[in-house]
N, C-alpha and C positions, 0 to 999 in steps of 0.2 A: 362232428363226424370223425370217425377213426381214420378216414382216408386223408384228412388234412394234416399237413406238417405244421407243427407249432414252433415258431421262432421266438424265443424270449428276447426281449429288448436288452437284457443284461449282456447279450453277446456283443454289444457294441464295443466293449472294452477288449483290449488285446491280451489282457492278463489271462494266463491259463493255470488255474489251480491244479496241482498234481500233474503237471505236464510230463514229468518223467514216467508216469504210469500210463501214458497214452502212446499209442503207436504213431509213427510218422504220418500215416494216412489219416488218423483221427485228428491230429494237430493241424494238418493241411486243410481238412474239411472244416474244422472250427474256424480257422483263419479266413477261409473263403466265405463262410456264412457271415462272419463278422464284417468282412469287407462289403458284402452285398447289403447287409442291413445298414451299415454306415452310409453307403451310397444312397439307399432308399430314404433314410432320414434326411440326408442333405438335399434330396430332391423335393422335400416338402416346402411349403411356403414358410417364411420366417415365423409367422404367427402359429402355425401348426407345429413347427419344429420346437418352438420354445415351450409349449405346453407338454409336448411329448417328453422333452428332456426333463422338465421339472417333475412331471408326474412319474415317469418310469425310470429314468436314470438317476435322478436325485431322490426318488422315492417320497416325494411330497404328496400330501393329500390334495384332493381337489380344492378344498378350502384354503390350504396353505399356498397352493399354486396361484389361486385367485389373488391372494394377498400380496404375494411376491411380485406378480405381474401387474397388479393394480387393475384388474378386470373383474367383472362379475363372475360368480361361480358358474352360472348358466353358460357364459361364454367359454369358460374352460371346458365344460362338458361338450359343447358343440364342436369346439376345435379339436378336442380329443377324438371324438367320434369320426369327424371328417379326416383327421390325420391318420388314425388307425386304418380307416377304409382305404386311404390313399397308399399307405404302406403295403397293405394286402394286395392292392392292384399292381403296385410296382414290383413286388416280390413274386408275383405270378399266382396263377390258379392253384388251388389246393394248399395254400399257405395261410395259416391263421397266426396273426401276431398276438401274443399273449397279452390279454387286457382288453381285446376288442370284443370278447364274448361275455364281458361282465354284465351282471344283472343291472337293470335300471333301478335307481333308488325309488322306493315307493313314496308317493305323495309329492314328487318333485316335478 
Protein backbone atom coordinates (compact mmCIF):
# COMPACT_ATOMS: atom_id res chain seq x y z
CA UNK A 1 0.00 0.00 0.00
CA UNK A 2 1.19 3.51 -0.75
CA UNK A 3 0.61 4.55 2.88
CA UNK A 4 3.46 2.32 4.03
CA UNK A 5 6.95 3.68 4.49
CA UNK A 6 9.57 1.34 3.05
CA UNK A 7 12.88 1.11 4.86
CA UNK A 8 15.64 -0.56 2.83
CA UNK A 9 17.91 -2.74 4.91
CA UNK A 10 20.90 -1.14 3.16
CA UNK A 11 20.37 1.85 5.45
CA UNK A 12 22.13 -0.07 8.19
CA UNK A 13 25.42 1.32 6.92
CA UNK A 14 26.48 4.79 7.95
CA UNK A 15 28.05 5.62 4.61
CA UNK A 16 26.22 8.40 2.79
CA UNK A 17 26.84 8.52 -0.94
CA UNK A 18 26.74 12.08 -2.27
CA UNK A 19 26.41 13.43 1.28
CA UNK A 20 27.56 16.86 0.13
CA UNK A 21 24.47 17.06 -2.11
CA UNK A 22 22.13 16.44 0.83
CA UNK A 23 20.78 19.01 3.23
CA UNK A 24 21.68 18.79 6.92
CA UNK A 25 18.06 17.75 7.58
CA UNK A 26 18.28 14.89 5.05
CA UNK A 27 21.58 13.70 6.51
CA UNK A 28 20.16 13.78 10.06
CA UNK A 29 17.02 11.94 8.93
CA UNK A 30 19.11 9.27 7.16
CA UNK A 31 21.26 8.76 10.25
CA UNK A 32 18.23 8.48 12.52
CA UNK A 33 16.61 5.95 10.19
CA UNK A 34 19.89 3.98 10.10
CA UNK A 35 20.08 4.01 13.90
CA UNK A 36 16.49 2.83 14.27
CA UNK A 37 17.03 0.03 11.77
CA UNK A 38 20.30 -1.07 13.42
CA UNK A 39 18.56 -1.14 16.80
CA UNK A 40 15.68 -3.18 15.34
CA UNK A 41 18.06 -5.70 13.74
CA UNK A 42 20.01 -5.96 17.00
CA UNK A 43 16.73 -6.73 18.82
CA UNK A 44 16.15 -9.82 16.65
CA UNK A 45 17.05 -13.26 17.92
CA UNK A 46 20.59 -14.28 16.90
CA UNK A 47 19.19 -16.85 14.45
CA UNK A 48 16.91 -14.32 12.75
CA UNK A 49 19.65 -11.68 12.73
CA UNK A 50 22.18 -13.97 11.04
CA UNK A 51 19.85 -14.82 8.13
CA UNK A 52 18.80 -11.17 7.73
CA UNK A 53 22.45 -10.09 7.64
CA UNK A 54 23.45 -12.80 5.16
CA UNK A 55 20.47 -12.30 2.89
CA UNK A 56 20.10 -8.52 2.83
CA UNK A 57 23.36 -6.97 4.01
CA UNK A 58 25.73 -9.46 2.39
CA UNK A 59 23.30 -9.93 -0.53
CA UNK A 60 23.55 -13.72 -0.45
CA UNK A 61 20.86 -15.84 -2.08
CA UNK A 62 18.68 -18.01 0.15
CA UNK A 63 20.61 -21.05 -1.10
CA UNK A 64 23.99 -19.41 -0.35
CA UNK A 65 22.75 -18.29 3.06
CA UNK A 66 21.73 -21.88 3.83
CA UNK A 67 25.15 -23.15 2.80
CA UNK A 68 27.06 -20.53 4.79
CA UNK A 69 24.98 -21.09 7.93
CA UNK A 70 24.79 -24.87 7.37
CA UNK A 71 21.01 -24.96 7.74
CA UNK A 72 18.26 -26.12 5.36
CA UNK A 73 16.98 -23.58 2.82
CA UNK A 74 13.49 -23.93 4.29
CA UNK A 75 14.88 -22.85 7.66
CA UNK A 76 16.43 -19.79 6.00
CA UNK A 77 13.05 -18.91 4.50
CA UNK A 78 11.14 -19.30 7.77
CA UNK A 79 13.71 -17.30 9.77
CA UNK A 80 13.68 -14.57 7.12
CA UNK A 81 9.91 -14.39 7.22
CA UNK A 82 9.77 -14.22 11.00
CA UNK A 83 12.71 -11.82 11.17
CA UNK A 84 11.22 -9.41 8.64
CA UNK A 85 7.88 -9.54 10.46
CA UNK A 86 9.66 -8.78 13.75
CA UNK A 87 11.49 -5.84 12.13
CA UNK A 88 8.23 -4.40 10.87
CA UNK A 89 6.70 -4.71 14.35
CA UNK A 90 9.77 -3.15 15.98
CA UNK A 91 9.85 -0.25 13.51
CA UNK A 92 6.17 0.48 13.95
CA UNK A 93 2.92 0.42 12.05
CA UNK A 94 3.00 1.64 8.48
CA UNK A 95 6.60 0.52 7.92
CA UNK A 96 7.46 -2.14 5.39
CA UNK A 97 10.96 -3.56 5.40
CA UNK A 98 12.05 -4.08 1.81
CA UNK A 99 12.17 -7.79 1.14
CA UNK A 100 9.20 -8.71 3.31
CA UNK A 101 6.72 -8.44 0.44
CA UNK A 102 8.64 -10.72 -1.91
CA UNK A 103 6.65 -13.33 -3.73
CA UNK A 104 6.74 -16.87 -2.44
CA UNK A 105 8.63 -19.19 -4.77
CA UNK A 106 6.30 -21.49 -6.66
CA UNK A 107 6.47 -25.16 -5.88
CA UNK A 108 8.36 -24.70 -2.63
